[in-house]
All heavy atoms as an XYZ file, in Angstrom:
775
protein
N       0.829     -1.196      0.000
C       0.000      0.000      0.000
C       0.871      1.256      0.000
O       0.573      2.208     -0.689
C      -0.922     -0.020      1.207
C      -1.925      1.100      1.225
S      -3.260      0.936      0.049
C      -4.196     -0.364      0.800
N       1.942      1.241      0.777
C       2.825      2.408      0.848
C       3.435      2.730     -0.510
O       3.585      3.891     -0.864
C       3.945      2.183      1.872
C       3.435      2.149      3.301
O       2.346      2.698      3.549
O       4.123      1.576      4.155
N       3.756      1.688     -1.253
C       4.349      1.868     -2.573
C       3.371      2.598     -3.508
O       3.756      3.504     -4.234
C       4.695      0.479     -3.146
C       5.371      0.467     -4.452
S       5.814     -1.207     -5.035
C       5.061     -2.335     -3.914
N       2.111      2.224     -3.442
C       1.079      2.853     -4.264
C       0.910      4.315     -3.868
O       0.873      5.195     -4.728
C      -0.263      2.093     -4.141
C      -1.393      2.850     -4.800
C      -0.133      0.695     -4.750
N       0.834      4.579     -2.586
C       0.652      5.950     -2.116
C       1.865      6.817     -2.460
O       1.717      7.991     -2.784
C       0.384      5.966     -0.607
C      -0.872      5.210     -0.208
S      -2.365      5.714     -1.095
C      -2.797      7.166     -0.200
N       3.063      6.236     -2.400
C       4.268      6.976     -2.753
C       4.238      7.376     -4.232
O       4.568      8.513     -4.573
C       5.504      6.130     -2.450
C       6.803      6.853     -2.690
C       7.998      5.988     -2.328
C       9.277      6.722     -2.636
N      10.457      5.922     -2.359
N       3.848      6.466     -5.104
C       3.728      6.794     -6.532
C       2.679      7.869     -6.750
O       2.849      8.762     -7.575
C       3.359      5.552     -7.351
C       4.446      4.545     -7.633
C       3.881      3.375     -8.438
C       5.608      5.172     -8.368
N       1.588      7.793     -6.002
C       0.510      8.761     -6.139
C       0.907     10.169     -5.765
O       0.257     11.134     -6.160
N       1.987     10.301     -5.020
C       2.441     11.617     -4.573
C       3.552     12.184     -5.451
O       4.056     13.266     -5.182
C       2.920     11.535     -3.131
N       3.926     11.482     -6.511
C       5.069     11.901     -7.324
C       4.811     13.082     -8.251
O       5.748     13.746     -8.658
C       5.603     10.719     -8.137
C       6.361      9.738     -7.280
C       7.072      8.679     -8.082
O       6.868      8.589     -9.309
O       7.842      7.932     -7.472
N       3.578     13.327     -8.621
C       3.262     14.465     -9.485
C       1.836     14.914     -9.215
O       1.089     14.222     -8.519
C       3.486     14.109    -10.957
O       2.497     13.233    -11.420
N       1.424     16.067     -9.755
C       0.073     16.573     -9.468
C      -1.047     15.610     -9.852
O      -2.058     15.541     -9.179
C      -0.005     17.855    -10.282
C       1.405     18.313    -10.412
C       2.214     17.046    -10.509
N      -0.854     14.840    -10.938
C      -1.853     13.845    -11.338
C      -1.125     12.553    -11.686
O      -0.232     12.546    -12.520
C      -2.687     14.297    -12.557
C      -3.721     13.236    -12.925
C      -3.362     15.628    -12.296
N      -1.533     11.475    -11.025
C      -0.963     10.161    -11.283
C      -2.106      9.201    -11.579
O      -3.096      9.160    -10.845
C      -0.144      9.642    -10.083
C       0.354      8.226    -10.331
C       1.018     10.580     -9.790
N      -1.952      8.445    -12.652
C      -2.946      7.440    -13.017
C      -2.252      6.083    -13.044
O      -1.259      5.903    -13.745
C      -3.573      7.724    -14.394
C      -4.224      9.105    -14.411
C      -4.586      6.634    -14.752
C      -4.707      9.540    -15.781
N      -2.771      5.164    -12.265
C      -2.305      3.785    -12.320
C      -3.270      3.044    -13.234
O      -4.485      3.076    -13.019
C      -2.279      3.178    -10.926
C      -1.383      3.906     -9.922
C      -1.517      3.280     -8.541
C       0.061      3.900    -10.362
N      -2.729      2.405    -14.262
C      -3.576      1.776    -15.253
C      -2.943      0.490    -15.754
O      -1.940      0.030    -15.222
C      -3.803      2.739    -16.423
O      -2.619      2.891    -17.186
N      -3.535     -0.067    -16.781
C      -2.973     -1.197    -17.516
C      -3.011     -0.820    -18.990
O      -3.923     -0.120    -19.440
C      -3.781     -2.465    -17.289
C      -3.610     -3.054    -15.911
C      -4.318     -4.382    -15.816
C      -4.128     -5.011    -14.464
N      -4.839     -6.285    -14.368
N      -2.046     -1.306    -19.727
C      -1.945     -0.934    -21.143
C      -3.142     -1.413    -21.964
O      -3.444     -0.834    -22.997
C      -0.648     -1.480    -21.747
O      -0.619     -2.889    -21.664
N      -3.846     -2.420    -21.487
C      -4.980     -2.967    -22.235
C      -6.338     -2.467    -21.747
O      -7.370     -2.906    -22.244
C      -4.968     -4.504    -22.146
O      -5.012     -4.873    -20.760
C      -3.728     -5.079    -22.788
N      -6.352     -1.550    -20.802
C      -7.617     -1.084    -20.211
C      -8.136      0.154    -20.932
O      -7.564      1.243    -20.816
C      -7.409     -0.786    -18.725
S      -8.900     -0.181    -17.909
N      -9.233     -0.005    -21.654
C      -9.783      1.124    -22.411
C     -10.378      2.189    -21.492
O     -10.362      3.373    -21.826
C     -10.818      0.638    -23.422
S     -12.231     -0.192    -22.699
N     -10.866      1.804    -20.328
C     -11.412      2.790    -19.392
C     -10.283      3.667    -18.848
O     -10.440      4.885    -18.721
C     -12.204      2.110    -18.261
C     -13.422      1.416    -18.849
C     -12.619      3.111    -17.195
C     -14.200      0.556    -17.885
N      -9.143      3.054    -18.554
C      -7.985      3.829    -18.102
C      -7.576      4.832    -19.168
O      -7.272      5.989    -18.858
C      -6.804      2.903    -17.799
O      -7.069      2.080    -16.700
N      -7.573      4.392    -20.405
C      -7.218      5.283    -21.516
C      -8.210      6.446    -21.608
O      -7.824      7.595    -21.828
C      -7.172      4.504    -22.830
C      -6.893      5.360    -24.015
N      -5.651      5.907    -24.271
C      -7.710      5.800    -25.001
C      -5.716      6.635    -25.369
N      -6.955      6.584    -25.829
N      -9.488      6.155    -21.431
C     -10.516      7.203    -21.490
C     -10.342      8.223    -20.373
O     -10.479      9.432    -20.601
C     -11.914      6.590    -21.401
O     -12.154      5.752    -22.503
N     -10.021      7.767    -19.167
C      -9.813      8.677    -18.039
C      -8.572      9.524    -18.286
O      -8.576     10.738    -18.040
C      -9.714      7.891    -16.713
C     -11.049      7.219    -16.388
C      -9.251      8.790    -15.580
C     -12.231      8.154    -16.212
N      -7.526      8.917    -18.800
C      -6.318      9.668    -19.132
C      -6.623     10.735    -20.186
O      -6.189     11.892    -20.059
C      -5.235      8.719    -19.652
C      -3.958      9.415    -20.024
C      -2.908      8.478    -20.604
O      -3.046      7.241    -20.496
O      -1.940      8.995    -21.185
N      -7.393     10.384    -21.208
C      -7.770     11.330    -22.258
C      -8.601     12.476    -21.690
O      -8.390     13.640    -22.047
C      -8.537     10.606    -23.381
O      -7.699      9.576    -23.916
C      -8.946     11.557    -24.489
N      -9.522     12.159    -20.803
C     -10.349     13.187    -20.161
C      -9.476     14.181    -19.398
O      -9.618     15.396    -19.560
C     -11.357     12.541    -19.208
C     -12.151     13.484    -18.313
C     -13.093     14.349    -19.141
C     -12.920     12.694    -17.267
N      -8.568     13.679    -18.605
C      -7.711     14.552    -17.792
C      -6.781     15.367    -18.677
O      -6.571     16.560    -18.448
C      -6.958     13.716    -16.740
C      -7.974     13.240    -15.688
C      -5.834     14.514    -16.092
C      -7.441     12.258    -14.675
N      -6.239     14.756    -19.714
C      -5.394     15.499    -20.659
C      -6.193     16.582    -21.387
O      -5.649     17.619    -21.754
C      -4.754     14.555    -21.668
C      -3.638     13.717    -21.093
C      -2.909     12.922    -22.175
N      -1.976     11.980    -21.616
C      -0.764     12.294    -21.188
N      -0.340     13.538    -21.253
N       0.036     11.356    -20.688
N      -7.480     16.353    -21.561
C      -8.351     17.332    -22.213
C      -8.438     18.651    -21.460
O      -8.734     19.695    -22.043
N      -8.168     18.616    -20.167
C      -8.142     19.843    -19.363
C      -6.787     20.543    -19.448
O      -6.615     21.625    -18.918
C      -8.453     19.530    -17.895
C      -9.900     19.265    -17.620
C     -10.360     17.967    -17.506
C     -10.808     20.310    -17.490
C     -11.704     17.706    -17.256
C     -12.150     20.064    -17.238
C     -12.596     18.758    -17.123
N      -5.820     19.879    -20.088
C      -4.489     20.451    -20.213
C      -3.494     19.885    -19.221
O      -2.345     20.318    -19.181
N      -3.917     18.928    -18.423
C      -3.012     18.304    -17.453
C      -2.143     17.270    -18.162
O      -2.522     16.733    -19.203
C      -3.810     17.637    -16.337
N      -1.000     17.009    -17.585
C      -0.085     16.007    -18.115
C       0.154     14.960    -17.026
O       1.148     15.030    -16.302
C       1.227     16.654    -18.556
C       2.124     15.689    -19.283
O       1.672     14.691    -19.818
N       3.408     15.989    -19.291
N      -0.753     13.989    -16.904
C      -0.632     13.028    -15.812
C       0.559     12.091    -15.996
O       0.963     11.776    -17.117
C      -1.938     12.243    -15.885
C      -2.348     12.337    -17.312
C      -1.898     13.698    -17.768
N       1.106     11.661    -14.884
C       2.087     10.589    -14.891
C       1.291      9.295    -14.881
O       0.424      9.110    -14.028
C       2.993     10.666    -13.646
O       3.674     11.925    -13.661
C       4.004      9.537    -13.635
N       1.559      8.433    -15.849
C       0.798      7.194    -15.986
C       1.725      6.009    -15.755
O       2.778      5.906    -16.380
C       0.147      7.094    -17.382
C      -0.625      5.789    -17.527
C      -0.770      8.290    -17.638
N       1.324      5.138    -14.846
C       2.041      3.900    -14.580
C       1.156      2.744    -15.037
O       0.048      2.578    -14.524
C       2.364      3.741    -13.094
C       3.341      4.755    -12.583
C       2.905      5.888    -11.906
C       4.712      4.581    -12.787
C       3.807      6.827    -11.433
C       5.622      5.524    -12.327
C       5.166      6.635    -11.655
O       6.062      7.566    -11.197
N       1.635      1.978    -15.982
C       0.898      0.814    -16.468
C       1.385     -0.401    -15.687
O       2.510     -0.858    -15.860
C       1.084      0.658    -17.969
C       0.444      1.805    -18.722
C       0.621      1.724    -20.228
O       1.564      1.060    -20.692
O      -0.204      2.330    -20.930
N       0.518     -0.903    -14.828
C       0.898     -1.961    -13.898
C       1.369     -3.226    -14.605
O       2.247     -3.927    -14.101
C      -0.265     -2.281    -12.958
C      -0.761     -1.135    -12.085
C      -1.879     -1.603    -11.178
C       0.371     -0.536    -11.275
N       0.809     -3.504    -15.765
C       1.205     -4.719    -16.471
C       2.591     -4.607    -17.101
O       3.131     -5.585    -17.608
C       0.165     -5.113    -17.525
C      -0.152     -4.009    -18.513
O       0.019     -2.822    -18.186
O      -0.591     -4.339    -19.627
N       3.196     -3.436    -17.031
C       4.542     -3.241    -17.566
C       5.579     -3.008    -16.471
O       6.751     -2.822    -16.773
C       4.546     -2.066    -18.545
C       3.739     -2.345    -19.795
C       3.849     -1.224    -20.785
C       3.071     -1.557    -22.050
N       3.182     -0.469    -23.038
N       5.151     -3.012    -15.217
C       6.059     -2.809    -14.089
C       6.432     -4.141    -13.452
O       5.585     -5.039    -13.345
C       5.415     -1.914    -13.026
C       5.049     -0.489    -13.444
C       4.316      0.210    -12.319
C       6.288      0.279    -13.845
N       7.668     -4.260    -13.012
C       8.120     -5.507    -12.402
C       7.350     -5.839    -11.117
O       7.126     -6.999    -10.805
C       9.613     -5.451    -12.113
O       9.909     -4.401    -11.222
N       6.945     -4.828    -10.378
C       6.187     -5.039     -9.145
C       4.702     -4.731     -9.341
O       3.981     -4.471     -8.380
C       6.764     -4.199     -8.008
C       6.751     -2.711     -8.312
O       6.510     -2.297     -9.448
N       7.026     -1.909     -7.307
N       4.236     -4.771    -10.572
C       2.858     -4.419    -10.895
C       1.816     -5.293    -10.222
O       0.766     -4.810     -9.808
N       2.097     -6.587    -10.097
C       1.135     -7.502     -9.456
C       0.931     -7.132     -7.989
O      -0.192     -7.131     -7.497
C       1.609     -8.951     -9.565
C       1.626     -9.486    -10.968
C       0.288    -10.029    -11.343
C       0.393    -10.686    -12.718
N      -0.862    -10.799    -13.367
N       2.009     -6.796     -7.304
C       1.922     -6.383     -5.899
C       1.109     -5.095     -5.782
O       0.279     -4.948     -4.892
C       3.301     -6.144     -5.321
C       4.178     -7.358     -5.221
C       5.603     -6.991     -4.852
O       5.787     -6.038     -4.062
O       6.519     -7.639     -5.378
N       1.389     -4.163     -6.691
C       0.675     -2.883     -6.657
C      -0.807     -3.088     -6.963
O      -1.659     -2.434     -6.363
C       1.314     -1.913     -7.640
C       2.711     -1.517     -7.222
S       3.538     -0.473     -8.395
C       2.507      0.969     -8.357
N      -1.101     -3.993     -7.878
C      -2.502     -4.262     -8.208
C      -3.246     -4.824     -7.001
O      -4.382     -4.432     -6.728
C      -2.577     -5.229     -9.383
C      -3.979     -5.419     -9.897
C      -4.032     -6.236    -11.168
O      -2.985     -6.736    -11.636
O      -5.144     -6.376    -11.706
N      -2.618     -5.699     -6.247
C      -3.240     -6.239     -5.029
C      -3.516     -5.126     -4.023
O      -4.576     -5.093     -3.397
C      -2.349     -7.311     -4.408
C      -2.328     -8.603     -5.178
C      -1.412     -9.608     -4.536
C      -1.317    -10.866     -5.382
N      -0.370    -11.845     -4.842
N      -2.573     -4.205     -3.879
C      -2.762     -3.079     -2.955
C      -3.914     -2.190     -3.416
O      -4.692     -1.701     -2.603
C      -1.477     -2.270     -2.844
N      -4.021     -1.982     -4.726
C      -5.110     -1.152     -5.258
C      -6.466     -1.802     -5.046
O      -7.441     -1.120     -4.711
C      -4.900     -0.891     -6.747
C      -3.884      0.174     -7.089
C      -3.632      0.200     -8.584
C      -4.345      1.525     -6.608
N      -6.543     -3.110     -5.247
C      -7.807     -3.814     -5.029
C      -8.237     -3.645     -3.574
O      -9.404     -3.402     -3.283
C      -7.682     -5.299     -5.433
C      -7.596     -5.395     -6.962
C      -8.847     -6.115     -4.899
C      -7.251     -6.768     -7.489
N      -7.279     -3.716     -2.670
C      -7.563     -3.507     -1.250
C      -8.015     -2.069     -0.995
O      -8.974     -1.816     -0.275
C      -6.309     -3.809     -0.438
C      -6.505     -3.760      1.047
C      -5.217     -4.111      1.786
O      -4.601     -5.134      1.443
O      -4.850     -3.340      2.683
N      -7.325     -1.113     -1.614
C      -7.650      0.304     -1.442
C      -9.028      0.630     -2.007
O      -9.821      1.324     -1.378
C      -6.582      1.169     -2.125
C      -6.729      2.675     -2.031
C      -6.577      3.141     -0.592
C      -5.683      3.349     -2.906
N      -9.320      0.111     -3.184
C     -10.588      0.400     -3.845
C     -11.739     -0.425     -3.293
O     -12.896     -0.034     -3.397
C     -10.466      0.163     -5.355
C      -9.527      1.087     -6.117
C      -9.328      0.588     -7.532
C     -10.062      2.500     -6.125
N     -11.433     -1.592     -2.763
C     -12.478     -2.449     -2.228
C     -13.344     -3.080     -3.295
O     -14.530     -3.317     -3.087
N     -12.767     -3.338     -4.473
C     -13.530     -3.984     -5.543
C     -12.600     -4.845     -6.377
O     -11.398     -4.896     -6.145
C     -14.248     -2.952     -6.398
S     -13.157     -1.813     -7.244
N     -13.159     -5.519     -7.383
C     -12.374     -6.435     -8.207
C     -11.469     -5.709     -9.200
O     -10.399     -6.179     -9.534
C     -13.310     -7.377     -8.962
C     -13.999     -8.387     -8.063
C     -15.060     -9.162     -8.777
C     -14.482    -10.108     -9.788
N     -15.495    -10.967    -10.404
N     -11.899     -4.582     -9.696
C     -11.118     -3.853    -10.689
C     -10.147     -2.907     -9.991
O     -10.545     -2.114     -9.141
C     -12.048     -3.060    -11.602
O     -11.301     -2.310    -12.521
N      -8.885     -2.980    -10.379
C      -7.881     -2.155     -9.720
C      -7.555     -0.884    -10.490
O      -6.977      0.042     -9.932
C      -6.597     -2.963     -9.547
O      -6.110     -3.383    -10.808
N      -7.892     -0.838    -11.759
C      -7.535      0.322    -12.578
C      -8.746      0.843    -13.337
O      -9.667      0.091    -13.609
C      -6.393     -0.015    -13.579
C      -5.127     -0.322    -12.850
C      -6.764     -1.152    -14.504
N      -8.764      2.118    -13.629
C      -7.773      3.109    -13.277
C      -7.890      3.528    -11.809
O      -8.963      3.461    -11.225
C      -8.101      4.293    -14.191
C      -9.582      4.187    -14.396
C      -9.866      2.703    -14.417
N      -6.774      3.943    -11.273
C      -6.725      4.526     -9.928
C      -6.071      5.889    -10.093
O      -4.969      5.992    -10.622
C      -5.919      3.647     -8.985
N      -6.776      6.931     -9.675
C      -6.319      8.294     -9.950
C      -6.004      9.031     -8.650
O      -6.816      9.053     -7.716
C      -7.392      9.076    -10.751
C      -6.917     10.484    -11.057
C      -7.745      8.327    -12.036
N      -4.822      9.628     -8.643
C      -4.377     10.486     -7.544
C      -4.280     11.903     -8.094
O      -3.688     12.121     -9.149
C      -2.997     10.056     -7.044
C      -2.975      8.716     -6.363
C      -2.950      7.543     -7.103
C      -2.979      8.635     -4.982
C      -2.916      6.306     -6.478
C      -2.940      7.405     -4.350
C      -2.916      6.231     -5.102
N      -4.860     12.848     -7.392
C      -4.765     14.257     -7.778
C      -4.334     15.034     -6.535
O      -4.968     14.926     -5.484
C      -6.095     14.808     -8.328
C      -6.521     14.025     -9.573
C      -5.973     16.305     -8.646
C      -7.884     14.417    -10.134
N      -3.264     15.808     -6.686
C      -2.766     16.568     -5.544
C      -2.326     15.684     -4.404
O      -2.593     15.993     -3.241
N      -1.676     14.584     -4.723
C      -1.132     13.633     -3.747
C      -2.193     12.870     -2.967
O      -1.883     12.168     -2.019
C      -0.160     14.314     -2.781
C       1.032     14.927     -3.449
C       2.022     15.526     -2.478
O       1.975     15.198     -1.273
O       2.853     16.331     -2.924
N      -3.452     12.997     -3.360
C      -4.516     12.286     -2.663
C      -5.211     11.330     -3.617
O      -5.432     11.645     -4.782
C      -5.543     13.266     -2.094
C      -4.993     14.096     -0.964
C      -6.068     14.924     -0.291
O      -7.230     14.491     -0.250
O      -5.728     16.003      0.190
N      -5.561     10.165     -3.092
C      -6.293      9.195     -3.896
C      -7.717      9.694     -4.090
O      -8.435      9.936     -3.132
C      -6.286      7.828     -3.200
C      -7.071      6.797     -3.942
C      -6.651      6.345     -5.177
C      -8.246      6.301     -3.415
C      -7.373      5.396     -5.875
C      -8.976      5.348     -4.096
C      -8.541      4.901     -5.328
N      -8.104      9.886     -5.359
C      -9.447     10.383     -5.673
C     -10.389      9.222     -5.932
O     -11.545      9.249     -5.538
C      -9.407     11.340     -6.888
C     -10.792     11.801     -7.255
C      -8.512     12.523     -6.590
N      -9.909      8.192     -6.628
C     -10.740      7.032     -6.891
C     -10.506      6.479     -8.281
O      -9.497      6.763     -8.925
N     -11.475      5.717     -8.723
C     -11.422      5.096    -10.034
C     -12.219      5.871    -11.062
O     -12.512      7.057    -10.893
N     -12.608      5.186    -12.111
C     -13.293      5.842    -13.225
C     -14.636      6.441    -12.819
O     -14.983      7.540    -13.272
C     -13.484      4.858    -14.381
O     -14.228      3.731    -13.960
N     -15.365      5.771    -11.962
C     -16.684      6.285    -11.554
C     -16.532      7.611    -10.813
O     -17.266      8.572    -11.086
C     -17.428      5.248    -10.687
C     -17.793      4.034    -11.551
C     -18.674      5.864    -10.046
C     -18.348      2.865    -10.774
N     -15.575      7.684     -9.909
C     -15.365      8.918     -9.146
C     -14.896     10.063    -10.046
O     -15.369     11.199     -9.916
C     -14.355      8.685     -8.022
C     -14.864      7.808     -6.898
C     -14.786      6.311     -7.195
O     -14.158      5.906     -8.201
O     -15.370      5.548     -6.420
N     -13.994      9.765    -10.972
C     -13.492     10.807    -11.878
C     -14.609     11.294    -12.796
O     -14.775     12.508    -12.994
C     -12.293     10.288    -12.700
C     -11.125      9.940    -11.772
C     -11.868     11.306    -13.756
C     -10.616     11.096    -10.936
N     -15.377     10.384    -13.355
C     -16.482     10.793    -14.233
C     -17.532     11.586    -13.454
O     -18.073     12.568    -13.964
C     -17.124      9.565    -14.894
C     -16.209      8.869    -15.884
S     -15.625      9.945    -17.208
C     -17.135     10.229    -18.086
N     -17.799     11.188    -12.223
C     -18.755     11.914    -11.390
C     -18.278     13.343    -11.124
O     -19.055     14.297    -11.214
C     -18.972     11.171    -10.074
O     -19.826     11.891     -9.229
N     -16.994     13.480    -10.796
C     -16.438     14.819    -10.582
C     -16.556     15.664    -11.845
O     -16.886     16.846    -11.779
C     -14.965     14.725    -10.173
C     -14.682     14.262     -8.753
C     -13.211     13.912     -8.585
C     -15.107     15.327     -7.755
N     -16.314     15.054    -12.990
C     -16.398     15.784    -14.257
C     -17.833     16.222    -14.550
O     -18.067     17.384    -14.897
C     -15.860     14.922    -15.395
C     -15.780     15.684    -16.688
O     -15.250     16.783    -16.735
N     -16.317     15.100    -17.740
N     -18.774     15.328    -14.370
C     -20.185     15.644    -14.643
C     -20.680     16.760    -13.723
O     -21.442     17.632    -14.141
C     -21.058     14.377    -14.500
C     -22.535     14.710    -14.473
C     -20.756     13.407    -15.636
N     -20.210     16.762    -12.483
C     -20.622     17.787    -11.518
C     -19.815     19.074    -11.640
O     -20.034     20.025    -10.899
C     -20.511     17.248    -10.092
C     -21.522     16.142     -9.809
C     -21.463     15.641     -8.390
N     -20.216     14.887     -8.204
C     -19.518     14.863     -7.074
N     -19.902     15.545     -6.029
N     -18.410     14.163     -6.994
N     -18.871     19.110    -12.603
C     -18.078     20.314    -12.824
C     -17.000     20.548    -11.783
O     -16.514     21.675    -11.624
N     -16.586     19.510    -11.071
C     -15.614     19.674     -9.990
C     -14.216     19.182    -10.344
O     -13.268     19.465     -9.618
C     -16.114     18.956     -8.738
C     -17.391     19.572     -8.189
C     -17.815     18.922     -6.906
C     -19.066     19.633     -6.383
N     -19.410     19.186     -5.047
N     -14.072     18.449    -11.435
C     -12.766     17.905    -11.794
C     -11.779     19.013    -12.142
O     -10.636     19.000    -11.690
C     -12.898     16.911    -12.956
C     -11.607     16.234    -13.405
C     -10.933     15.502    -12.255
C     -11.896     15.278    -14.559
N     -12.219     19.998    -12.894
C     -11.336     21.098    -13.289
C     -10.802     21.829    -12.059
O      -9.611     22.121    -11.977
C     -12.069     22.070    -14.203
C     -11.219     23.232    -14.661
C     -11.989     24.148    -15.591
C     -11.147     25.327    -16.022
N     -11.898     26.237    -16.897
N     -11.664     22.109    -11.101
C     -11.234     22.806     -9.884
C     -10.233     21.979     -9.084
O      -9.285     22.525     -8.508
C     -12.436     23.169     -9.015
C     -13.262     24.268     -9.631
O     -12.756     25.066    -10.414
N     -14.537     24.307     -9.291
N     -10.434     20.676     -9.055
C      -9.502     19.798     -8.361
C      -8.135     19.818     -9.042
O      -7.100     19.876     -8.371
C     -10.069     18.381     -8.336
C      -9.517     17.398     -7.325
C      -9.628     17.925     -5.900
C     -10.246     16.080     -7.449
N      -8.120     19.822    -10.364
C      -6.870     19.895    -11.124
C      -6.185     21.239    -10.904
O      -4.958     21.310    -10.776
C      -7.125     19.649    -12.614
C      -7.583     18.236    -12.978
C      -8.075     18.189    -14.420
C      -6.493     17.220    -12.725
N      -6.967     22.312    -10.853
C      -6.402     23.639    -10.588
C      -5.776     23.693     -9.194
O      -4.665     24.205     -9.020
C      -7.486     24.708    -10.715
C      -7.891     25.103    -12.119
C      -9.184     25.910    -12.099
C      -6.783     25.902    -12.781
N      -6.482     23.188     -8.220
C      -6.008     23.215     -6.838
C      -4.703     22.428     -6.675
O      -3.845     22.802     -5.891
C      -7.084     22.634     -5.910
C      -6.742     22.695     -4.449
C      -7.888     22.143     -3.618
C      -7.499     22.111     -2.160
N      -8.519     21.466     -1.343
N      -4.547     21.358     -7.473
C      -3.354     20.522     -7.403
C      -2.210     21.087     -8.248
O      -1.135     20.500     -8.315
C      -3.681     19.116     -7.872
N      -2.446     22.241     -8.892
C      -1.459     22.838     -9.801
C      -1.120     21.940    -10.987
O      -0.002     21.955    -11.494
C      -0.174     23.257     -9.074
C      -0.423     24.414     -8.149
O      -1.157     25.336     -8.475
N       0.186     24.377     -6.988
N      -2.097     21.156    -11.406
C      -1.930     20.297    -12.568
C      -2.238     21.079    -13.851
O      -1.774     20.723    -14.918
C      -2.828     19.080    -12.476
N      -3.053     22.116    -13.703
C      -3.379     23.015    -14.818
C      -3.360     24.452    -14.302
O      -3.493     24.679    -13.094
C      -4.752     22.678    -15.476
C      -5.892     22.769    -14.461
C      -4.705     21.317    -16.126
C      -7.279     22.579    -15.061
N      -3.209     25.384    -15.212
C      -3.101     26.802    -14.808
C      -4.028     27.678    -15.633
O      -3.640     28.725    -16.091
C      -1.662     27.285    -14.977
C      -0.711     26.527    -14.154
C      -0.340     26.800    -12.877
C       0.016     25.362    -14.515
N       0.543     25.879    -12.417
C       0.787     24.975    -13.412
C       0.084     24.580    -15.673
C       1.617     23.873    -13.431
C       0.909     23.477    -15.673
C       1.660     23.146    -14.570
N      -5.231     27.248    -15.791
C      -6.171     28.012    -16.635
C      -6.953     28.965    -15.766
O      -7.398     28.675    -14.720
C      -7.120     27.054    -17.387
C      -6.315     26.200    -18.326
C      -8.187     27.824    -18.123
C      -7.086     25.123    -19.029
């Protein structure tokens, strides 16, 4: 778990994903659409990815571990939470507060 949280604090926006996950790609595209440049870690390409995936499943409390999004060094959630923030007009403000965008 500590390893996951440490990665999440490395930049204003961090996305933990898998290279084959289309939902992760969609969330990354959404965040980039605001002008942010997220750091993306694809768990299936990391040597310790399986360990990190287990920690994410524990953190999320569900079967799907990705995408997992950190904004401003805090775990925000998965795709449902990010899409909900976007629909409610709160994602942009969260990105601004984290200094991920400067609009």
